[in-house]
C-alpha positions in Angstrom: 90.6 10.8 4.0 93.6 9.6 2.2 95.9 12.0 0.3 95.9 11.9 -3.5 99.0 10.8 -5.2 100.0 10.6 -8.9 99.0 7.2 -10.2 102.6 6.0 -10.7 103.8 7.1 -7.3 105.3 4.4 -5.2 104.1 4.5 -1.6 105.5 2.7 1.4 103.7 2.6 4.8 106.0 3.0 7.8 105.4 3.1 11.5 107.2 6.0 13.3 106.5 8.1 16.4 103.6 5.8 17.3 101.8 6.5 14.0 101.5 4.8 10.6 102.7 7.2 7.8 102.9 7.0 4.1 106.2 7.8 2.5 106.6 8.3 -1.2 109.6 7.0 -3.1 110.5 10.7 -3.8 110.5 11.5 -0.1 112.6 8.5 0.7 115.0 9.5 -2.1 115.3 13.0 -0.8 116.0 11.7 2.7 118.7 9.4 1.3 120.4 12.3 -0.5 120.4 14.4 2.7 121.8 11.5 4.7 124.4 11.0 2.0 125.5 14.7 2.2 125.8 14.4 6.0 127.9 11.2 5.6 130.2 12.9 3.0 130.5 16.0 5.2 131.6 13.8 8.2 134.0 11.8 6.1 135.6 14.8 4.5 135.8 16.6 7.8 137.9 13.8 9.1 140.1 13.8 5.9 139.1 10.2 5.1 138.6 8.8 1.6 135.6 6.6 0.7 138.1 3.7 0.4 139.3 4.2 3.9 135.8 4.3 5.3 134.9 1.2 3.3 137.9 -0.7 4.6 137.1 0.2 8.2 133.5 -1.0 7.8 134.4 -4.1 5.7 132.4 -3.0 2.6 133.2 -2.1 -0.9 134.1 1.6 -1.8 131.1 1.6 -4.1 128.8 1.0 -1.1 130.1 4.2 0.6 129.8 6.1 -2.7 126.2 4.9 -3.1 125.4 6.0 0.4 126.9 9.5 -0.1 125.2 10.0 -3.5 121.9 9.0 -2.0 121.5 6.2 -4.4 121.0 3.8 -1.4 119.7 4.6 2.0 122.1 3.0 4.6 120.5 0.4 6.8 120.2 1.3 10.5 123.0 -1.0 11.6 125.3 0.5 9.0 124.4 4.0 10.1 125.3 3.1 13.7 128.7 1.8 12.4 129.2 5.1 10.5 128.2 7.2 13.6 130.8 5.3 15.7 133.5 5.6 13.0 132.9 9.4 12.7 132.5 9.7 16.5 129.1 11.5 16.3 125.8 10.6 17.8 123.5 8.5 15.5 120.8 11.2 15.8 123.2 13.7 14.3 123.4 11.8 11.1 119.7 11.1 11.0 118.7 14.6 11.9 121.0 16.0 9.2 118.9 14.0 6.8 115.7 15.5 8.1 113.6 18.2 6.5 111.7 18.8 9.8 112.1 22.3 11.1 112.6 21.0 14.7 115.6 18.9 13.6 117.1 21.8 11.6 116.6 24.1 14.6 118.4 21.6 16.8 121.4 21.6 14.3 121.4 25.4 14.3 121.4 25.5 18.1 124.6 23.4 18.2 126.2 25.9 15.9 125.0 28.9 17.9 126.5 27.4 21.1 130.0 28.1 19.7 129.3 31.8 19.3 129.5 34.7 21.8 126.2 36.1 23.1 126.5 39.2 20.9 127.0 37.0 17.8 124.1 34.7 18.7 121.9 37.8 19.1 123.0 39.1 15.7 122.5 35.7 14.0 119.0 35.4 15.6 118.0 38.8 14.2 119.4 38.0 10.8 117.6 34.6 10.6 114.4 36.2 11.8 114.6 38.9 9.2 115.3 36.4 6.4 112.5 34.1 7.4 110.0 37.0 7.3 111.3 38.0 3.9 111.1 34.5 2.5 107.6 33.9 4.0 106.2 37.0 2.2 107.5 36.1 -1.2 105.2 33.3 -1.9 
């Protein structure tokens, strides 16, 4: 059975993880915005301007701006270039754009590794409590 979509919804069929999946334009747009935020965070963390990043990649500043705003989803080869420039694994940029809980948990695990055992235990308790509260509200 196929899912129902609003009649004006644009649907793309993509092959990933050994399966064919349907992706709406809205889902793709949300993914582009999350990737864009991850790119901006990496650039700002390295104290680079959009112009500097554009120059290093041989593209226009507007291209970097469009990526960061989520107006355009960067092609895979450009994401690889950006990961190399920012000295981060490619999956870190892609995972940052993911809404999958497993990817978000992986990001949190990296952050937890920098904490003491006592702090990790405190954070785990706090996150557990917040999840339980949020799950019951609706």
